[in-house]
Each structure stands twice: as structure tokens, then as C-alpha cells.
C-alpha positions as CSV (number, residue, x, y, z in Angstrom):
1,X,3.9,42.0,-27.9
2,X,5.3,45.4,-28.7
3,X,4.6,47.3,-31.8
4,X,7.5,48.3,-34.0
5,X,7.7,51.9,-35.2
6,X,5.8,51.1,-38.4
7,X,8.9,51.3,-40.7
8,X,10.0,47.7,-39.9
9,X,8.5,44.4,-39.1
10,X,10.0,41.8,-36.7
11,X,10.3,38.7,-38.8
12,X,11.0,35.1,-37.8
13,X,11.3,33.5,-41.2
14,X,10.6,34.0,-44.9
15,X,9.9,31.2,-47.3
16,X,10.0,32.3,-51.0
17,X,7.7,29.6,-52.3
18,X,5.1,27.7,-50.4
19,X,2.0,25.7,-51.7
20,X,0.5,25.0,-48.2
21,X,-0.1,28.5,-46.8
22,X,-2.8,29.5,-49.2
23,X,-4.0,29.0,-52.7
24,X,-1.3,28.6,-55.4
25,X,2.4,29.4,-55.0
26,X,3.0,32.0,-52.3
27,X,5.7,33.7,-50.4
28,X,5.2,33.1,-46.7
29,X,6.3,35.4,-43.9
30,X,6.4,34.3,-40.2
31,X,6.4,37.3,-38.0
32,X,8.1,37.2,-34.6
33,X,6.1,37.6,-31.3
34,X,2.9,36.1,-30.0
35,X,1.3,36.5,-26.6
36,X,-1.4,33.9,-27.1
37,X,0.7,30.8,-26.5
38,X,-1.8,28.2,-27.8
39,X,-0.9,24.8,-26.4
40,X,0.4,22.5,-29.2
41,X,1.5,25.4,-31.4
42,X,3.9,24.1,-34.0
43,X,6.0,27.3,-33.9
44,X,6.7,28.1,-30.2
45,X,10.1,29.6,-31.2
46,X,8.1,32.5,-32.8
47,X,6.5,33.5,-29.5
48,X,9.2,35.7,-27.9
49,X,9.1,39.3,-29.0
50,X,12.8,39.5,-28.6
51,X,13.5,36.8,-31.3
52,X,13.7,37.1,-35.1
53,X,15.0,40.2,-36.9
54,X,13.7,43.7,-37.4
55,X,13.4,44.0,-41.2
56,X,12.8,47.3,-43.0
57,X,9.4,47.4,-44.8
58,X,11.0,48.4,-48.1
59,X,13.6,45.6,-47.8
60,X,10.8,43.0,-47.2
61,X,8.7,44.5,-50.0
62,X,11.7,44.3,-52.4
63,X,12.2,40.6,-51.6
64,X,8.5,39.9,-52.4
65,X,8.6,42.0,-55.6
66,X,11.5,40.0,-56.9
67,X,9.3,36.9,-56.6
68,X,6.1,38.2,-58.0
69,X,6.3,36.6,-61.5
70,X,6.4,33.2,-59.8
71,X,3.8,33.6,-57.1
72,X,0.2,34.6,-56.9
73,X,0.2,35.9,-53.4
74,X,1.7,36.4,-49.9
75,X,0.7,34.7,-46.7
76,X,1.4,36.3,-43.3
77,X,1.5,34.0,-40.3
78,X,3.6,33.7,-37.2
79,X,3.9,34.4,-34.4
80,X,0.9,36.8,-34.2
81,X,0.8,39.2,-37.2
82,X,-1.7,41.5,-35.5
83,X,0.7,42.1,-32.8
84,X,2.5,44.4,-35.3
85,X,-0.5,46.1,-36.9
86,X,1.1,49.4,-37.8
87,X,4.0,47.8,-39.6
88,X,1.9,45.1,-41.2
89,X,-0.7,47.7,-42.5
90,X,2.1,49.7,-44.0
91,X,3.6,46.6,-45.7
92,X,0.3,45.4,-47.2
93,X,-0.7,48.9,-48.3
94,X,2.5,49.3,-50.3
95,X,2.2,45.7,-51.6
96,X,-1.3,46.2,-52.9
97,X,-0.4,49.6,-54.4
98,X,2.4,48.1,-56.5
99,X,1.2,44.5,-57.3
100,X,-1.9,42.4,-57.8
101,X,-0.7,39.8,-55.4
102,X,-3.3,38.3,-53.0
103,X,-2.8,38.4,-49.2
104,X,-3.8,35.6,-46.8
105,X,-3.5,36.4,-43.1
106,X,-3.4,33.8,-40.3
107,X,-4.2,35.1,-36.8
108,X,-4.8,33.4,-33.4
109,X,-7.3,36.1,-32.5
110,X,-11.0,35.3,-33.0
111,X,-12.8,37.3,-35.6
112,X,-14.6,39.3,-32.9
113,X,-11.2,40.1,-31.3
114,X,-9.7,41.0,-34.7
115,X,-12.4,43.5,-35.5
116,X,-12.2,45.1,-32.0
117,X,-8.4,45.7,-32.2
118,X,-7.4,49.3,-32.7
119,X,-5.7,49.6,-36.1
120,X,-7.0,46.3,-37.5
121,X,-9.0,48.0,-40.2
122,X,-5.8,49.3,-41.8
123,X,-4.5,45.7,-42.1
124,X,-7.8,44.1,-43.2
125,X,-8.2,46.8,-46.0
126,X,-5.5,45.0,-48.0
127,X,-6.2,41.3,-47.1
128,X,-8.2,38.9,-49.2
129,X,-8.6,36.1,-46.7
130,X,-8.3,35.9,-42.9
131,X,-8.0,32.6,-41.0
132,X,-8.9,33.5,-37.5
133,X,-8.9,31.7,-34.1
134,X,-6.6,30.0,-31.7
135,X,-5.3,26.5,-32.4
136,X,-7.1,24.0,-30.2
137,X,-5.4,20.6,-30.1
138,X,-8.5,18.7,-29.2
139,X,-10.3,20.1,-32.2
140,X,-7.6,19.4,-34.8
141,X,-8.9,19.6,-38.3
142,X,-5.8,20.1,-40.6
143,X,-7.6,21.1,-43.8
144,X,-8.9,24.1,-45.7
145,X,-6.2,26.2,-44.1
146,X,-7.6,25.5,-40.6
147,X,-5.5,23.8,-38.0
148,X,-8.5,23.2,-35.8
149,X,-12.3,23.3,-36.5
150,X,-13.0,26.3,-34.2
151,X,-11.0,28.5,-36.6
152,X,-13.0,30.6,-39.0
153,X,-12.6,31.8,-42.6
154,X,-13.3,35.3,-43.7
155,X,-13.3,36.1,-47.4
156,X,-12.7,39.9,-47.6
157,X,-12.6,40.0,-51.5
158,X,-13.9,37.9,-54.3
159,X,-10.3,36.6,-55.0
160,X,-10.9,33.2,-53.3
161,X,-13.7,30.9,-52.3
162,X,-14.1,27.6,-50.4
163,X,-13.2,25.5,-53.4
164,X,-9.8,27.2,-53.6
165,X,-9.0,26.3,-50.0
166,X,-10.0,22.6,-50.5
167,X,-7.3,22.4,-53.1
168,X,-4.5,23.5,-50.8
169,X,-2.3,20.6,-49.5
170,X,-2.3,20.1,-45.8
171,X,1.5,19.9,-45.6
172,X,4.7,20.1,-47.6
173,X,8.2,18.8,-46.9
174,X,11.0,20.5,-48.9
175,X,14.7,19.6,-48.9
176,X,17.1,22.4,-49.9
177,X,20.3,22.0,-51.8
178,X,22.2,22.2,-48.5
179,X,20.1,19.4,-46.9
180,X,18.0,21.8,-44.9
181,X,14.4,20.6,-44.3
182,X,11.3,22.8,-44.6
183,X,8.1,21.5,-43.1
184,X,5.0,23.7,-43.5
185,X,1.2,23.6,-43.6
186,X,-1.8,23.2,-41.3
187,X,-1.2,19.5,-40.9
188,X,2.6,19.2,-40.9
189,X,4.2,15.9,-39.9
190,X,6.3,15.7,-36.8
191,X,9.9,14.9,-37.6
192,X,11.2,14.7,-34.1
193,X,13.7,12.0,-35.0
194,X,15.8,14.7,-36.7
195,X,16.4,16.5,-33.5
196,X,17.3,20.2,-33.3
197,X,18.9,20.2,-36.8
198,X,15.5,20.7,-38.4
199,X,14.3,23.5,-36.1
200,X,16.3,26.4,-37.3
201,X,14.9,29.4,-39.1
202,X,15.8,32.8,-40.4
203,X,15.2,35.9,-42.5
204,X,18.5,36.2,-44.3
205,X,19.3,34.6,-47.6
206,X,22.0,32.5,-45.9
207,X,19.8,31.3,-43.2
208,X,17.7,28.1,-43.3
209,X,14.0,27.8,-42.7
210,X,13.8,24.4,-41.3
211,X,10.3,24.0,-39.8
212,X,7.3,26.1,-40.5
213,X,3.5,25.6,-40.1
């Protein structure tokens, strides 16, 4: 995964309101690019570093700011967010400076790997909760924001605790006005009968986020 120049983030999809990617109503951002390739990953289309769109940090921040009266936080997932540490650190630093929104970060790296990554401290400084570890199909859990039971939770502020995570639904299925379907969460149902029509995603206002976990 290649780092951006720090002024933009490569984004796969943006969901303005989600209730399954952290406590309360949250904006969810799926970054593009992941080199880990966990078998059984629900979002394999996020893996290629060439996919998605390069989005200016200020443009992304403006979109979040426009939602802040209706959300309590932002969740960053992917893809692998820590593959773009410089840009992500910049986004979260600006977000925390301008709002009191919480931040939940999902990463496929183990906690030991996270803390060993150059530049990770700049990201973690503005994160309230990290869900760390690769998804392992044989250890599927699908609750408390963990897809599998090897994944670990790291509360980096006093914003949330274990009880908050137990209240998060394991999945959500949303149907947009245009008939698009959004599937998200740590235990999303498989809707394979719908074929490719439910597997589209995008950053832009006119694009449809069809399947997200």
C-alpha cells in the first residue's frame, strides 16, 4: 500500500449514517487499499491500492462537519486505514480540533503491529477506540465490533466502554430511495442472490454504497 502525500486520502466509500460501525449514529469511511488480504474479508474490492478515489482532506472533513449535528462520531475502516497513516493522522487531527466527535478505528494489524508502525502514534493520538487484528473465518464472533474473537479492543479515551459496544447491532440493511442496498456491520448477512447489483460503492454524492462491513 502506498501512502498518499498527506493532503488527500484514498477513499472507497462513505456512509453518512451508520449504527453498526461503532456506538450511536456515525459517519463511516472505508479507505481504499489493503495488503493483508484476510481470507473471507467482506470487502475484497477495497484491497487494490488503485481503486477508490483520492479525496482532499478538507473536502472529506467538510462532509463530516455537515453531518455533525446528527452523529456522535466517525468510524474509519477499509481497506486498511493504517496504510495511509500520514493522511489519516491529518484528517483526525483537524477533526478533533474542530469537533467533539468520537473516532473508532478498525485495523487488520494486531495491536503489537499497530504500535510498531512508524507514524501510528500520530493517528492514535486522536482515536477513542481501536479494533485491532486480522479477520479469521474459523474464529468468527460477530459482536462487540469484533468480526472474529482474536481481534482486540483498545479504549484510548474514557469516551466508551465495553457496555457501549455490547449495544451496537451486529448488522444493518438499509434501502435507499433509488433502491440501492447498504449492508454493514461485523456480522452482515450475505445477499448473494442479488448478484452484482448490490456490490457497488463510491465516494461521490451520486454514487451508491451497496455493501459495507
